[in-house]
C-alpha positions as a LaTeX table, in Angstrom:
\begin{tabular}{lrrr}
\hline
Residue & $x$ (\AA) & $y$ (\AA) & $z$ (\AA) \\
\hline
Phe1 & 0.21 & $-0.18$ & 0.12 \\
Ser2 & 1.38 & 3.35 & $-0.98$ \\
Ser3 & 1.09 & 6.53 & $-2.87$ \\
Asp4 & 2.44 & 8.12 & $-6.26$ \\
Asn5 & 3.26 & 11.59 & $-4.21$ \\
Gly6 & 2.47 & 13.85 & $-1.20$ \\
Gly7 & $-0.64$ & 14.94 & $-0.33$ \\
Leu8 & $-2.93$ & 18.00 & $-1.55$ \\
Thr9 & $-2.77$ & 21.19 & 0.52 \\
Asp10 & $-5.72$ & 22.41 & 2.26 \\
Gly11 & $-5.35$ & 25.69 & 3.62 \\
Lys12 & $-8.56$ & 26.13 & 5.75 \\
Ala13 & $-8.03$ & 22.43 & 7.20 \\
Thr14 & $-4.30$ & 23.28 & 7.95 \\
Glu15 & $-5.37$ & 26.44 & 9.73 \\
Thr16 & $-8.39$ & 24.87 & 11.63 \\
Ile17 & $-7.29$ & 21.26 & 12.58 \\
Gly18 & $-3.57$ & 21.20 & 11.78 \\
Tyr19 & $-3.79$ & 19.27 & 8.60 \\
Lys20 & $-0.24$ & 18.15 & 7.38 \\
Pro21 & $-0.33$ & 16.18 & 4.29 \\
Gly22 & 3.51 & 15.82 & 4.07 \\
Gly23 & 3.72 & 14.98 & 7.32 \\
Gly24 & 6.60 & 16.59 & 8.66 \\
Trp25 & 8.07 & 16.96 & 5.32 \\
Asn26 & 8.37 & 20.21 & 3.66 \\
Gly27 & 6.02 & 20.48 & 0.50 \\
Ser28 & 3.00 & 18.40 & $-0.59$ \\
Lys29 & 1.64 & 17.19 & $-4.08$ \\
Asn30 & 3.39 & 18.86 & $-7.08$ \\
Ser31 & 6.28 & 19.77 & $-5.13$ \\
Pro32 & 9.91 & 19.13 & $-5.46$ \\
Leu33 & 10.18 & 19.09 & $-1.86$ \\
Glu34 & 10.21 & 15.80 & $-0.04$ \\
Gly35 & 6.77 & 16.13 & 1.22 \\
Gly36 & 5.79 & 15.95 & $-2.45$ \\
His37 & 7.16 & 12.81 & $-2.90$ \\
Arg38 & 8.20 & 10.93 & 0.20 \\
Val39 & 5.41 & 8.98 & 1.42 \\
Pro40 & 4.96 & 5.91 & 3.56 \\
Thr41 & 4.80 & 2.44 & 1.77 \\
Phe42 & 3.60 & $-0.96$ & 3.71 \\
Ala43 & 4.53 & $-4.31$ & 2.43 \\
Phe44 & 2.67 & $-7.27$ & 3.94 \\
Trp45 & 3.59 & $-10.93$ & 3.38 \\
Pro46 & 3.48 & $-13.23$ & 6.33 \\
Gly47 & 6.33 & $-15.54$ & 6.93 \\
His48 & 8.57 & $-13.46$ & 4.34 \\
Ile49 & 8.43 & $-9.80$ & 5.27 \\
Lys50 & 9.59 & $-9.07$ & 8.65 \\
Pro51 & 7.93 & $-5.92$ & 10.65 \\
Gly52 & 10.39 & $-2.98$ & 10.03 \\
Ile53 & 11.36 & 0.33 & 8.83 \\
Thr54 & 14.03 & 1.56 & 6.13 \\
Asp55 & 15.47 & 4.76 & 4.91 \\
Glu56 & 16.37 & 3.07 & 1.57 \\
Leu57 & 15.21 & 5.24 & $-1.47$ \\
Ala58 & 12.39 & 3.11 & $-3.07$ \\
Val59 & 9.84 & 4.48 & $-5.77$ \\
Lys60 & 6.75 & 3.31 & $-7.68$ \\
Gln61 & 8.90 & 2.20 & $-10.79$ \\
Asp62 & 10.66 & $-0.20$ & $-8.74$ \\
Met63 & 7.60 & $-2.19$ & $-8.25$ \\
Ile64 & 8.49 & $-3.80$ & $-11.80$ \\
Ala65 & 11.61 & $-5.18$ & $-11.16$ \\
Thr66 & 10.56 & $-6.20$ & $-7.52$ \\
Phe67 & 7.42 & $-8.19$ & $-9.21$ \\
Ala68 & 9.14 & $-9.86$ & $-11.72$ \\
Ala69 & 11.86 & $-11.19$ & $-9.28$ \\
Leu70 & 9.15 & $-12.44$ & $-7.16$ \\
Val71 & 7.57 & $-14.41$ & $-9.94$ \\
Gly72 & 10.72 & $-15.40$ & $-11.47$ \\
Thr73 & 10.47 & $-13.71$ & $-14.42$ \\
Glu74 & 13.20 & $-11.68$ & $-16.65$ \\
Ile75 & 12.43 & $-7.92$ & $-17.66$ \\
Pro76 & 13.01 & $-7.62$ & $-21.52$ \\
Ala77 & 16.22 & $-5.88$ & $-22.34$ \\
Gly78 & 15.79 & $-2.03$ & $-22.55$ \\
Gln79 & 12.49 & $-2.13$ & $-20.56$ \\
Ala80 & 12.22 & $-0.78$ & $-16.92$ \\
Gln81 & 15.74 & 0.17 & $-17.01$ \\
Asp82 & 15.26 & 2.45 & $-13.84$ \\
Ser83 & 13.27 & $-0.34$ & $-11.87$ \\
Asn84 & 15.14 & $-1.58$ & $-8.76$ \\
Asn85 & 14.32 & $-4.84$ & $-7.31$ \\
Leu86 & 13.21 & $-3.98$ & $-3.71$ \\
Leu87 & 12.75 & $-8.03$ & $-3.00$ \\
Thr88 & 15.90 & $-8.75$ & $-1.24$ \\
Leu89 & 15.32 & $-5.49$ & 0.89 \\
Leu90 & 11.86 & $-6.25$ & 1.70 \\
Thr91 & 12.66 & $-10.09$ & 2.66 \\
Gly92 & 16.34 & $-9.70$ & 4.15 \\
Lys93 & 17.38 & $-12.62$ & 1.57 \\
Gly94 & 20.22 & $-11.56$ & $-0.47$ \\
Thr95 & 21.99 & $-8.29$ & $-0.99$ \\
Phe96 & 20.11 & $-5.60$ & $-1.77$ \\
Gln97 & 21.51 & $-2.84$ & $-4.21$ \\
Pro98 & 20.67 & 0.76 & $-3.21$ \\
Arg99 & 20.69 & 3.45 & $-5.77$ \\
Glu100 & 23.70 & 5.58 & $-6.16$ \\
Tyr101 & 21.47 & 8.30 & $-7.53$ \\
Phe102 & 17.97 & 9.20 & $-8.47$ \\
Val103 & 16.53 & 11.53 & $-11.31$ \\
Asn104 & 12.98 & 12.41 & $-11.11$ \\
Gln105 & 10.67 & 14.98 & $-12.24$ \\
Ala106 & 8.21 & 16.65 & $-9.72$ \\
Gly107 & 4.79 & 17.52 & $-10.73$ \\
Ser108 & 3.70 & 19.89 & $-13.20$ \\
Lys109 & 6.13 & 22.96 & $-12.85$ \\
Gln110 & 8.90 & 21.42 & $-14.83$ \\
Glu111 & 10.89 & 21.08 & $-11.83$ \\
Leu112 & 13.65 & 18.21 & $-11.86$ \\
Ile113 & 15.31 & 16.33 & $-8.67$ \\
Tyr114 & 18.69 & 15.15 & $-8.67$ \\
Arg115 & 19.54 & 13.02 & $-5.42$ \\
Arg116 & 22.93 & 11.73 & $-4.62$ \\
Met117 & 22.99 & 11.16 & $-0.84$ \\
Pro118 & 22.94 & 13.27 & 1.33 \\
Trp119 & 22.45 & 15.90 & $-1.39$ \\
Lys120 & 19.13 & 17.04 & $-3.60$ \\
Leu121 & 19.49 & 19.70 & $-6.36$ \\
Ile122 & 16.30 & 20.91 & $-7.71$ \\
Ile123 & 16.44 & 22.04 & $-11.27$ \\
Gln124 & 14.07 & 24.33 & $-13.03$ \\
Ser125 & 13.44 & 23.42 & $-16.50$ \\
Asn126 & 11.14 & 24.57 & $-19.30$ \\
Phe127 & 8.28 & 22.37 & $-20.89$ \\
Lys128 & 10.10 & 21.47 & $-23.89$ \\
Arg129 & 13.19 & 20.84 & $-21.81$ \\
Thr130 & 15.47 & 22.89 & $-23.45$ \\
Gln131 & 16.55 & 25.30 & $-20.52$ \\
Phe132 & 17.84 & 24.15 & $-17.17$ \\
Glu133 & 18.90 & 26.14 & $-14.02$ \\
Pro134 & 19.63 & 24.90 & $-10.43$ \\
Lys135 & 17.19 & 26.18 & $-8.58$ \\
Ala136 & 17.77 & 24.82 & $-4.92$ \\
Leu137 & 19.92 & 22.40 & $-3.01$ \\
Tyr138 & 19.52 & 20.54 & 0.13 \\
Asn139 & 21.34 & 18.85 & 2.75 \\
Leu140 & 18.81 & 15.89 & 3.27 \\
Gln141 & 21.09 & 14.36 & 5.86 \\
Asp142 & 21.64 & 17.53 & 7.83 \\
Asp143 & 18.37 & 19.16 & 6.93 \\
Pro144 & 15.82 & 16.44 & 6.10 \\
Gly145 & 12.74 & 19.02 & 6.48 \\
Glu146 & 14.33 & 20.99 & 3.71 \\
Lys147 & 14.48 & 24.32 & 5.65 \\
Ser148 & 17.69 & 25.76 & 4.44 \\
Asp149 & 18.24 & 26.20 & 0.68 \\
Leu150 & 21.83 & 26.24 & 0.09 \\
Ile151 & 21.99 & 27.24 & $-3.65$ \\
Lys152 & 23.30 & 30.50 & $-3.00$ \\
Asn153 & 25.97 & 29.75 & $-0.59$ \\
Pro154 & 29.04 & 30.27 & $-2.02$ \\
Glu155 & 30.82 & 27.46 & $-0.33$ \\
Tyr156 & 28.35 & 24.95 & $-2.44$ \\
Lys157 & 28.96 & 26.70 & $-5.77$ \\
Lys158 & 31.31 & 23.81 & $-7.06$ \\
Leu159 & 28.94 & 21.40 & $-5.66$ \\
Val160 & 26.10 & 22.42 & $-7.43$ \\
Glu161 & 28.11 & 22.71 & $-10.58$ \\
Lys162 & 29.08 & 19.03 & $-10.43$ \\
Met163 & 25.60 & 17.89 & $-9.43$ \\
Phe164 & 24.19 & 19.51 & $-12.28$ \\
Arg165 & 27.02 & 18.31 & $-14.69$ \\
Glu166 & 26.00 & 14.86 & $-13.53$ \\
Tyr167 & 22.39 & 15.36 & $-13.87$ \\
Arg168 & 22.94 & 16.55 & $-17.43$ \\
Glu169 & 25.15 & 13.84 & $-18.25$ \\
Ile170 & 22.87 & 10.96 & $-16.87$ \\
Val171 & 19.75 & 12.25 & $-18.57$ \\
Glu172 & 21.54 & 12.84 & $-21.98$ \\
Ser173 & 23.16 & 9.52 & $-22.11$ \\
Gly174 & 20.07 & 7.63 & $-21.30$ \\
Arg175 & 21.82 & 5.07 & $-19.17$ \\
Pro176 & 19.91 & 3.23 & $-16.69$ \\
Thr177 & 19.68 & 4.85 & $-13.01$ \\
Val178 & 19.92 & 1.18 & $-11.32$ \\
Ser179 & 22.56 & $-1.55$ & $-11.76$ \\
Arg180 & 21.40 & $-4.97$ & $-12.39$ \\
\hline
\end{tabular}
């Protein structure tokens, strides 16, 4: 059980009853912030999945590789290249291969996300994806609530440039974002 994105904001409900669709995370649906994407997921399989919590990055597209592994089928070459098999993470059997990085589009405002922990770079694009500009930088380890945007801090200028270059190389190469 899960969701494809964070909850919708509701100003009146927030004011009157303290409604927080993103839990403690900043942002909500259609936002590149964690509250727009970080949602709980529950997996239940008696005798196979032990109760627990993980901080590993998992996304909806991972269900393809996970279900393929579960039923013992191969994913055809060139298909579901960005799907990571979570079965070993869920069952604890075998070695889980976490993502080194994650690339994602955030909502309908042409914002893009490049995550290489502990860093998250938000990039503003245009509808045709012909223009790109780094917009925000967060250290998710030190600032999981994304309260301090570091993009204008001169100390992080080279990091922003490096991450932006990496993002462009990944997208332009078309290479998968997970290894199999």
